[in-house]
C-alpha positions in Angstrom: 15.2 -22.9 1.2 12.7 -23.2 -1.6 10.8 -20.3 -3.0 7.5 -21.8 -2.0 8.5 -22.5 1.5 9.7 -18.9 2.0 6.5 -17.6 0.3 4.4 -19.6 2.8 6.2 -18.1 5.8 6.1 -14.5 4.5 2.7 -13.7 6.2 3.9 -15.2 9.4 7.0 -13.0 9.4 4.9 -9.9 8.6 2.7 -10.8 11.6 5.7 -11.3 13.9 7.1 -7.9 12.8 3.9 -6.1 13.6 3.7 -7.8 17.0 7.2 -6.7 17.8 6.6 -3.1 16.7 3.4 -2.5 18.6 3.8 -0.3 21.6 6.9 1.4 20.4 7.1 5.2 20.2 9.0 5.1 16.9 5.8 4.8 14.8 2.8 6.6 16.2 0.4 4.2 14.4 1.9 1.3 16.4 2.0 3.1 19.8 -1.0 1.3 21.2 -1.2 -2.4 21.9 -3.4 -3.8 19.1 -2.7 -7.5 19.2 -3.0 -10.1 22.0 -1.0 -12.8 20.2 0.1 -14.3 17.0 -3.2 -15.7 15.9 -5.1 -12.6 17.0 -2.6 -10.4 15.0 -2.9 -12.6 11.9 -6.7 -12.5 11.9 -6.9 -8.8 12.8 -4.4 -7.8 10.0 -6.3 -9.9 7.5 -9.7 -8.4 8.6 -8.7 -4.8 9.0 -6.1 -4.3 6.3 -6.9 -7.2 4.0 -4.9 -10.3 3.0 -2.8 -8.1 0.8 -1.3 -6.5 3.9 0.2 -9.8 5.0 2.3 -9.7 1.9 3.7 -6.2 2.2 7.2 -6.2 0.8 6.7 -9.4 -1.1 7.7 -7.9 -4.5 11.1 -6.9 -3.0 11.5 -10.5 -1.8 10.8 -11.9 -5.3 13.4 -9.6 -6.8 15.9 -10.5 -4.1 15.3 -14.2 -4.6 15.7 -14.1 -8.4 18.8 -12.0 -8.1 20.3 -14.4 -5.6 19.6 -17.4 -7.8 21.1 -15.5 -10.8 24.3 -14.7 -8.8 24.6 -18.3 -7.6 24.2 -19.6 -11.1 26.8 -17.2 -12.5 29.2 -18.1 -9.7 28.8 -21.8 -10.2 29.4 -21.4 -14.0 32.6 -19.5 -13.3 33.9 -22.1 -10.9 33.2 -25.0 -13.3 35.3 -23.4 -16.0 
């Protein structure tokens, strides 16, 4: 998968995770049901927490992606020798 494709789906994954967590007792902030569906959750997160909240954890994703590419390039160079 390309970097840009994964970057485009990151807010969708964040929204899905918040939908799955709502109503669980593990996190007291998520105890109540806040979202009625995917589009409602996406809009409410963007409105209440800002668009930046849809990209929580994105910096870790970038580090992971770069590291993975680096390892794959090193591995392919070693195999070609």
